[in-house]
NUTI-712084 format. One record per residue (C-alpha): residue number from 1; x negated, y negated, z negated. Coordinates in steps of 0.5 Angstrom, whole numbers, padded with zeros to 4 digits. Layout:
+-----+-------+-------+-------+
: num :    px :    py :    pz :
+-----+-------+-------+-------+
: NUM :     X :     Y :     Z :
...
+-----+-------+-------+-------+
This chain:
+-----+-------+-------+-------+
: num :    px :    py :    pz :
+-----+-------+-------+-------+
:   1 : -0266 : -0115 : -0045 :
:   2 : -0266 : -0111 : -0051 :
:   3 : -0273 : -0112 : -0052 :
:   4 : -0272 : -0119 : -0054 :
:   5 : -0271 : -0121 : -0061 :
:   6 : -0265 : -0125 : -0059 :
:   7 : -0260 : -0122 : -0054 :
:   8 : -0257 : -0126 : -0048 :
:   9 : -0249 : -0126 : -0048 :
:  10 : -0245 : -0122 : -0043 :
:  11 : -0243 : -0127 : -0037 :
:  12 : -0236 : -0128 : -0037 :
:  13 : -0232 : -0128 : -0030 :
:  14 : -0229 : -0134 : -0028 :
:  15 : -0227 : -0132 : -0022 :
:  16 : -0225 : -0126 : -0018 :
:  17 : -0229 : -0123 : -0012 :
:  18 : -0236 : -0125 : -0009 :
:  19 : -0236 : -0133 : -0008 :
:  20 : -0242 : -0135 : -0004 :
:  21 : -0247 : -0141 : -0007 :
:  22 : -0245 : -0146 : -0002 :
:  23 : -0238 : -0145 : -0003 :
:  24 : -0238 : -0146 : -0010 :
:  25 : -0242 : -0152 : -0009 :
:  26 : -0237 : -0155 : -0004 :
:  27 : -0231 : -0154 : -0009 :
:  28 : -0235 : -0158 : -0014 :
:  29 : -0236 : -0163 : -0010 :
:  30 : -0229 : -0164 : -0007 :
:  31 : -0226 : -0164 : -0014 :
:  32 : -0223 : -0171 : -0015 :
:  33 : -0224 : -0171 : -0023 :
:  34 : -0229 : -0169 : -0028 :
:  35 : -0228 : -0163 : -0032 :
:  36 : -0224 : -0165 : -0038 :
:  37 : -0228 : -0160 : -0043 :
:  38 : -0235 : -0159 : -0045 :
:  39 : -0234 : -0152 : -0047 :
:  40 : -0229 : -0146 : -0046 :
:  41 : -0227 : -0147 : -0054 :
:  42 : -0224 : -0154 : -0053 :
:  43 : -0218 : -0156 : -0057 :
:  44 : -0213 : -0162 : -0056 :
:  45 : -0217 : -0168 : -0058 :
:  46 : -0224 : -0164 : -0058 :
:  47 : -0228 : -0163 : -0052 :
:  48 : -0232 : -0157 : -0055 :
:  49 : -0238 : -0155 : -0057 :
:  50 : -0244 : -0151 : -0055 :
:  51 : -0242 : -0144 : -0057 :
:  52 : -0245 : -0137 : -0056 :
:  53 : -0242 : -0133 : -0050 :
:  54 : -0238 : -0139 : -0047 :
:  55 : -0238 : -0143 : -0041 :
:  56 : -0242 : -0150 : -0042 :
:  57 : -0239 : -0156 : -0037 :
:  58 : -0242 : -0162 : -0042 :
:  59 : -0249 : -0166 : -0042 :
:  60 : -0255 : -0161 : -0039 :
:  61 : -0259 : -0167 : -0037 :
:  62 : -0266 : -0165 : -0033 :
:  63 : -0265 : -0158 : -0033 :
:  64 : -0271 : -0153 : -0032 :
:  65 : -0270 : -0146 : -0029 :
:  66 : -0274 : -0140 : -0030 :
:  67 : -0273 : -0133 : -0027 :
:  68 : -0275 : -0127 : -0031 :
:  69 : -0273 : -0120 : -0030 :
:  70 : -0267 : -0121 : -0026 :
:  71 : -0264 : -0127 : -0030 :
:  72 : -0264 : -0134 : -0029 :
:  73 : -0266 : -0138 : -0036 :
:  74 : -0263 : -0146 : -0035 :
:  75 : -0266 : -0150 : -0041 :
:  76 : -0264 : -0157 : -0043 :
:  77 : -0266 : -0161 : -0049 :
:  78 : -0260 : -0164 : -0053 :
:  79 : -0255 : -0160 : -0050 :
:  80 : -0250 : -0159 : -0055 :
:  81 : -0254 : -0162 : -0061 :
:  82 : -0260 : -0157 : -0060 :
:  83 : -0267 : -0159 : -0059 :
:  84 : -0267 : -0154 : -0053 :
:  85 : -0260 : -0151 : -0051 :
:  86 : -0261 : -0145 : -0046 :
:  87 : -0256 : -0142 : -0041 :
:  88 : -0257 : -0135 : -0037 :
:  89 : -0254 : -0133 : -0030 :
:  90 : -0255 : -0127 : -0026 :
:  91 : -0252 : -0130 : -0020 :
:  92 : -0253 : -0138 : -0021 :
:  93 : -0245 : -0138 : -0021 :
:  94 : -0243 : -0136 : -0027 :
:  95 : -0247 : -0139 : -0033 :
:  96 : -0246 : -0137 : -0041 :
:  97 : -0249 : -0140 : -0047 :
:  98 : -0255 : -0137 : -0050 :
:  99 : -0252 : -0132 : -0056 :
: 100 : -0253 : -0134 : -0063 :
: 101 : -0259 : -0131 : -0067 :
: 102 : -0255 : -0127 : -0072 :
: 103 : -0252 : -0120 : -0070 :
: 104 : -0248 : -0120 : -0076 :
: 105 : -0240 : -0122 : -0077 :
: 106 : -0239 : -0129 : -0079 :
: 107 : -0240 : -0130 : -0087 :
: 108 : -0232 : -0132 : -0087 :
: 109 : -0230 : -0126 : -0083 :
: 110 : -0234 : -0121 : -0088 :
: 111 : -0241 : -0121 : -0085 :
: 112 : -0247 : -0122 : -0090 :
: 113 : -0250 : -0129 : -0093 :
: 114 : -0253 : -0132 : -0087 :
: 115 : -0259 : -0135 : -0091 :
: 116 : -0262 : -0127 : -0092 :
: 117 : -0260 : -0125 : -0085 :
: 118 : -0267 : -0124 : -0082 :
: 119 : -0265 : -0124 : -0075 :
: 120 : -0264 : -0131 : -0076 :
: 121 : -0270 : -0136 : -0076 :
: 122 : -0273 : -0138 : -0082 :
: 123 : -0273 : -0145 : -0080 :
: 124 : -0265 : -0145 : -0079 :
: 125 : -0264 : -0141 : -0086 :
: 126 : -0268 : -0145 : -0090 :
: 127 : -0265 : -0152 : -0087 :
: 128 : -0260 : -0156 : -0090 :
: 129 : -0254 : -0154 : -0085 :
: 130 : -0248 : -0150 : -0088 :
: 131 : -0248 : -0143 : -0089 :
: 132 : -0243 : -0143 : -0082 :
: 133 : -0248 : -0148 : -0078 :
: 134 : -0254 : -0143 : -0080 :
: 135 : -0250 : -0137 : -0077 :
: 136 : -0247 : -0141 : -0071 :
: 137 : -0254 : -0144 : -0069 :
: 138 : -0257 : -0142 : -0062 :
: 139 : -0262 : -0147 : -0061 :
: 140 : -0268 : -0144 : -0058 :
: 141 : -0273 : -0149 : -0061 :
: 142 : -0273 : -0148 : -0069 :
: 143 : -0280 : -0152 : -0071 :
: 144 : -0280 : -0158 : -0068 :
: 145 : -0287 : -0163 : -0067 :
: 146 : -0288 : -0165 : -0074 :
: 147 : -0292 : -0172 : -0071 :
: 148 : -0286 : -0174 : -0068 :
: 149 : -0282 : -0180 : -0070 :
: 150 : -0277 : -0178 : -0076 :
: 151 : -0270 : -0179 : -0074 :
: 152 : -0263 : -0177 : -0076 :
: 153 : -0260 : -0174 : -0069 :
: 154 : -0255 : -0169 : -0073 :
: 155 : -0255 : -0164 : -0079 :
: 156 : -0261 : -0161 : -0075 :
: 157 : -0265 : -0165 : -0070 :
: 158 : -0270 : -0170 : -0074 :
: 159 : -0274 : -0171 : -0068 :
: 160 : -0272 : -0174 : -0061 :
: 161 : -0274 : -0169 : -0055 :
: 162 : -0273 : -0171 : -0048 :
: 163 : -0274 : -0167 : -0041 :
: 164 : -0277 : -0160 : -0043 :
: 165 : -0281 : -0155 : -0038 :
: 166 : -0282 : -0148 : -0040 :
: 167 : -0286 : -0142 : -0036 :
: 168 : -0289 : -0135 : -0038 :
: 169 : -0297 : -0135 : -0039 :
: 170 : -0299 : -0128 : -0040 :
: 171 : -0295 : -0125 : -0046 :
: 172 : -0293 : -0131 : -0049 :
: 173 : -0287 : -0136 : -0046 :
: 174 : -0289 : -0144 : -0047 :
: 175 : -0284 : -0150 : -0047 :
: 176 : -0287 : -0157 : -0046 :
: 177 : -0283 : -0163 : -0048 :
: 178 : -0284 : -0171 : -0049 :
: 179 : -0283 : -0173 : -0057 :
: 180 : -0282 : -0180 : -0059 :
: 181 : -0287 : -0182 : -0063 :
: 182 : -0286 : -0189 : -0064 :
: 183 : -0281 : -0194 : -0063 :
: 184 : -0286 : -0199 : -0060 :
: 185 : -0290 : -0198 : -0054 :
: 186 : -0297 : -0197 : -0055 :
: 187 : -0299 : -0205 : -0054 :
: 188 : -0294 : -0207 : -0059 :
: 189 : -0288 : -0209 : -0055 :
: 190 : -0281 : -0207 : -0055 :
: 191 : -0279 : -0202 : -0049 :
: 192 : -0274 : -0207 : -0045 :
: 193 : -0270 : -0201 : -0044 :
: 194 : -0270 : -0198 : -0051 :
: 195 : -0274 : -0192 : -0050 :
: 196 : -0280 : -0193 : -0054 :
: 197 : -0286 : -0189 : -0053 :
: 198 : -0287 : -0181 : -0052 :
: 199 : -0292 : -0176 : -0052 :
: 200 : -0293 : -0169 : -0050 :
: 201 : -0292 : -0163 : -0054 :
: 202 : -0292 : -0155 : -0054 :
: 203 : -0289 : -0150 : -0057 :
: 204 : -0289 : -0142 : -0056 :
: 205 : -0285 : -0136 : -0056 :
: 206 : -0285 : -0128 : -0055 :
: 207 : -0278 : -0129 : -0051 :
: 208 : -0275 : -0134 : -0046 :
: 209 : -0270 : -0135 : -0051 :
: 210 : -0274 : -0136 : -0056 :
: 211 : -0275 : -0138 : -0062 :
: 212 : -0280 : -0143 : -0060 :
: 213 : -0285 : -0146 : -0065 :
: 214 : -0289 : -0152 : -0064 :
: 215 : -0296 : -0151 : -0064 :
: 216 : -0299 : -0158 : -0064 :
: 217 : -0300 : -0159 : -0071 :
: 218 : -0301 : -0166 : -0073 :
: 219 : -0303 : -0169 : -0066 :
: 220 : -0300 : -0169 : -0059 :
: 221 : -0301 : -0164 : -0054 :
: 222 : -0303 : -0170 : -0049 :
: 223 : -0302 : -0177 : -0049 :
: 224 : -0303 : -0182 : -0043 :
: 225 : -0306 : -0189 : -0046 :
: 226 : -0300 : -0192 : -0042 :
: 227 : -0296 : -0196 : -0047 :
: 228 : -0290 : -0192 : -0046 :
: 229 : -0294 : -0185 : -0046 :
: 230 : -0292 : -0179 : -0043 :
: 231 : -0286 : -0175 : -0041 :
: 232 : -0283 : -0170 : -0036 :
: 233 : -0288 : -0164 : -0037 :
: 234 : -0286 : -0159 : -0031 :
: 235 : -0291 : -0152 : -0031 :
: 236 : -0292 : -0149 : -0025 :
: 237 : -0296 : -0143 : -0022 :
: 238 : -0299 : -0142 : -0015 :
: 239 : -0296 : -0135 : -0013 :
: 240 : -0302 : -0133 : -0009 :
: 241 : -0308 : -0134 : -0015 :
: 242 : -0303 : -0134 : -0021 :
: 243 : -0307 : -0140 : -0024 :
: 244 : -0302 : -0144 : -0028 :
: 245 : -0301 : -0152 : -0027 :
: 246 : -0297 : -0158 : -0031 :
: 247 : -0295 : -0164 : -0028 :
: 248 : -0292 : -0170 : -0032 :
: 249 : -0290 : -0178 : -0031 :
: 250 : -0295 : -0183 : -0034 :
: 251 : -0291 : -0189 : -0036 :
: 252 : -0295 : -0194 : -0033 :
: 253 : -0297 : -0201 : -0035 :
: 254 : -0292 : -0207 : -0036 :
: 255 : -0296 : -0213 : -0034 :
: 256 : -0297 : -0219 : -0038 :
: 257 : -0301 : -0226 : -0037 :
: 258 : -0308 : -0223 : -0038 :
: 259 : -0307 : -0216 : -0035 :
: 260 : -0304 : -0214 : -0029 :
: 261 : -0299 : -0208 : -0029 :
: 262 : -0299 : -0202 : -0025 :
: 263 : -0294 : -0197 : -0023 :
: 264 : -0292 : -0190 : -0026 :
: 265 : -0296 : -0184 : -0024 :
: 266 : -0294 : -0177 : -0023 :
: 267 : -0300 : -0173 : -0026 :
: 268 : -0303 : -0166 : -0026 :
: 269 : -0308 : -0161 : -0029 :
: 270 : -0309 : -0154 : -0029 :
: 271 : -0308 : -0150 : -0035 :
: 272 : -0312 : -0144 : -0038 :
: 273 : -0309 : -0137 : -0041 :
: 274 : -0307 : -0141 : -0047 :
: 275 : -0303 : -0147 : -0044 :
: 276 : -0309 : -0151 : -0045 :
: 277 : -0311 : -0157 : -0040 :
: 278 : -0318 : -0155 : -0037 :
: 279 : -0321 : -0159 : -0032 :
: 280 : -0320 : -0166 : -0029 :
: 281 : -0313 : -0169 : -0029 :
: 282 : -0311 : -0172 : -0022 :
: 283 : -0305 : -0177 : -0020 :
: 284 : -0300 : -0174 : -0015 :
: 285 : -0296 : -0180 : -0013 :
: 286 : -0295 : -0187 : -0016 :
: 287 : -0289 : -0191 : -0015 :
: 288 : -0287 : -0194 : -0008 :
: 289 : -0285 : -0201 : -0011 :
: 290 : -0280 : -0204 : -0006 :
: 291 : -0277 : -0198 : -0004 :
: 292 : -0271 : -0194 : -0006 :
: 293 : -0275 : -0192 : -0012 :
: 294 : -0275 : -0198 : -0015 :
: 295 : -0280 : -0199 : -0021 :
: 296 : -0281 : -0192 : -0023 :
: 297 : -0282 : -0185 : -0021 :
: 298 : -0281 : -0179 : -0026 :
: 299 : -0279 : -0172 : -0027 :
: 300 : -0284 : -0169 : -0022 :
: 301 : -0283 : -0162 : -0021 :
: 302 : -0288 : -0157 : -0016 :
: 303 : -0287 : -0151 : -0012 :
: 304 : -0291 : -0147 : -0006 :
: 305 : -0285 : -0145 : -0001 :
: 306 : -0287 : -0141 :  0005 :
: 307 : -0295 : -0143 :  0004 :
: 308 : -0293 : -0151 :  0003 :
: 309 : -0293 : -0155 : -0003 :
: 310 : -0287 : -0159 : -0005 :
: 311 : -0287 : -0164 : -0010 :
: 312 : -0280 : -0166 : -0012 :
: 313 : -0279 : -0173 : -0016 :
: 314 : -0274 : -0177 : -0019 :
: 315 : -0274 : -0185 : -0018 :
: 316 : -0270 : -0192 : -0020 :
: 317 : -0266 : -0192 : -0026 :
: 318 : -0262 : -0187 : -0029 :
: 319 : -0258 : -0192 : -0033 :
: 320 : -0251 : -0193 : -0030 :
: 321 : -0248 : -0200 : -0028 :
: 322 : -0242 : -0203 : -0031 :
: 323 : -0238 : -0199 : -0025 :
: 324 : -0241 : -0192 : -0027 :
: 325 : -0246 : -0192 : -0021 :
: 326 : -0253 : -0190 : -0022 :
: 327 : -0259 : -0192 : -0017 :
: 328 : -0262 : -0185 : -0020 :
: 329 : -0264 : -0181 : -0014 :
: 330 : -0269 : -0175 : -0012 :
: 331 : -0274 : -0175 : -0007 :
: 332 : -0280 : -0171 : -0005 :
: 333 : -0287 : -0170 : -0002 :
: 334 : -0292 : -0166 :  0001 :
: 335 : -0298 : -0164 : -0002 :
: 336 : -0305 : -0160 :  0000 :
: 337 : -0305 : -0156 : -0006 :
: 338 : -0303 : -0155 : -0013 :
: 339 : -0307 : -0161 : -0015 :
: 340 : -0305 : -0165 : -0009 :
: 341 : -0307 : -0170 : -0006 :
: 342 : -0299 : -0171 : -0004 :
: 343 : -0296 : -0176 :  0001 :
: 344 : -0289 : -0178 :  0002 :
: 345 : -0286 : -0175 :  0009 :
: 346 : -0279 : -0179 :  0009 :
: 347 : -0277 : -0186 :  0007 :
: 348 : -0271 : -0184 :  0004 :
: 349 : -0269 : -0179 : -0002 :
: 350 : -0267 : -0172 :  0000 :
: 351 : -0261 : -0173 : -0006 :
: 352 : -0257 : -0179 : -0008 :
: 353 : -0250 : -0181 : -0010 :
: 354 : -0244 : -0179 : -0006 :
: 355 : -0237 : -0180 : -0007 :
: 356 : -0236 : -0177 : -0014 :
: 357 : -0243 : -0176 : -0016 :
: 358 : -0249 : -0181 : -0018 :
: 359 : -0255 : -0181 : -0021 :
: 360 : -0258 : -0175 : -0018 :
: 361 : -0264 : -0173 : -0021 :
: 362 : -0269 : -0169 : -0026 :
: 363 : -0269 : -0164 : -0020 :
: 364 : -0273 : -0158 : -0021 :
: 365 : -0275 : -0153 : -0015 :
: 366 : -0274 : -0145 : -0015 :
: 367 : -0272 : -0140 : -0011 :
: 368 : -0265 : -0137 : -0010 :
: 369 : -0262 : -0130 : -0010 :
: 370 : -0263 : -0130 : -0002 :
: 371 : -0271 : -0132 : -0003 :
: 372 : -0269 : -0140 :  0000 :
: 373 : -0271 : -0146 : -0003 :
: 374 : -0266 : -0149 : -0008 :
: 375 : -0266 : -0155 : -0013 :
: 376 : -0263 : -0155 : -0020 :
: 377 : -0261 : -0162 : -0022 :
: 378 : -0256 : -0166 : -0027 :
: 379 : -0252 : -0172 : -0025 :
: 380 : -0246 : -0177 : -0027 :
: 381 : -0239 : -0176 : -0025 :
: 382 : -0238 : -0183 : -0022 :
: 383 : -0234 : -0188 : -0026 :
: 384 : -0233 : -0183 : -0032 :
: 385 : -0233 : -0186 : -0039 :
: 386 : -0231 : -0182 : -0045 :
: 387 : -0229 : -0187 : -0050 :
: 388 : -0228 : -0182 : -0055 :
: 389 : -0234 : -0178 : -0055 :
: 390 : -0241 : -0179 : -0057 :
: 391 : -0244 : -0178 : -0050 :
: 392 : -0240 : -0183 : -0046 :
: 393 : -0243 : -0181 : -0039 :
: 394 : -0245 : -0174 : -0039 :
: 395 : -0251 : -0171 : -0034 :
: 396 : -0248 : -0165 : -0032 :
: 397 : -0252 : -0159 : -0029 :
: 398 : -0251 : -0157 : -0021 :
: 399 : -0255 : -0153 : -0016 :
: 400 : -0257 : -0155 : -0009 :
: 401 : -0259 : -0151 : -0003 :
: 402 : -0265 : -0154 :  0001 :
: 403 : -0267 : -0152 :  0009 :
: 404 : -0274 : -0153 :  0012 :
: 405 : -0274 : -0155 :  0018 :
: 406 : -0280 : -0154 :  0024 :
: 407 : -0284 : -0160 :  0022 :
: 408 : -0284 : -0157 :  0014 :
: 409 : -0279 : -0163 :  0012 :
: 410 : -0273 : -0161 :  0008 :
: 411 : -0266 : -0163 :  0008 :
: 412 : -0260 : -0161 :  0004 :
: 413 : -0256 : -0155 :  0006 :
: 414 : -0251 : -0154 :  0001 :
+-----+-------+-------+-------+
């Protein structure tokens, strides 16, 4: 870890003794109330903030997980007001917010002027943030896509990033993300759900902790011709060949009087040694209209497990209704290879709302400490609505274990 330009914070002990992952999950699922804090630095009337070395219980939507040198890295956009928030763990139980860039004392504690501290990325040092925020900021992405639609989300974020996918190819780390390019869709209409049009971008770094810098220049990395564009990029690798791939959601067309629509699609392409698309793009799956999937599929994520390829995806709308319930759920398909074709093998989602969780989606598969298949995902706490916080209904990070049956179908085990 010391070889990285940024050090990961030490893990904090939250409990005594060894606790299995199923036990932790059961304990969380059985709780009757959501966490009352977002971070362990909270004070009365304040939910806390994404501070280095502490624990985070707040918004961490569409999480992406990578294991490297015995450490699990979990990524999420918009977490704690960061383009790319990162948490680390060695046991998948205790998670710690990644450290700030500076190794020096805070300026108010006698440390040097953070704007002359070269351990802090230049983009942060030259920003309009206060000296204290320059010293504190632990964003893993420091240079966003300049072609993105300019927005003022906070004093640091000026582009709208969504679900991020991260992987290592060769000696570099790559982070793909959808970035809003227009409030209107490509056909000139307004998105009925108010999200606008997004295109994919790519940033690179020398460490899984960053600093990631966008490398696309003045144009998107890729953008489907669909009115809504492209979102939810997720990289994956074939462990047998070492080949890298990228899957994402193509937003589909909304039909009108002169043109029929077609449903959203999950697509895939092979990547070269520099993270660039190479070869033909294939469609892995399209929405199964009229089923539990509603009118869209998204958040594709592929993995090879015991010789079989599995495609996980989210479907239906993640937006909660007035009672706080969301129809968002997670399904999966079995694929012939890393580029498909894929077929559904169940008419029901593998994860859907429970008595406490709802909107269970944005799932990404990974191999846990015991070599078993698992999912990292996000969900709402059923009925939670925080009137005194900008994020009224946070989507919090969770883990789930999977068991494979003899016919290669899957079930949730914890």
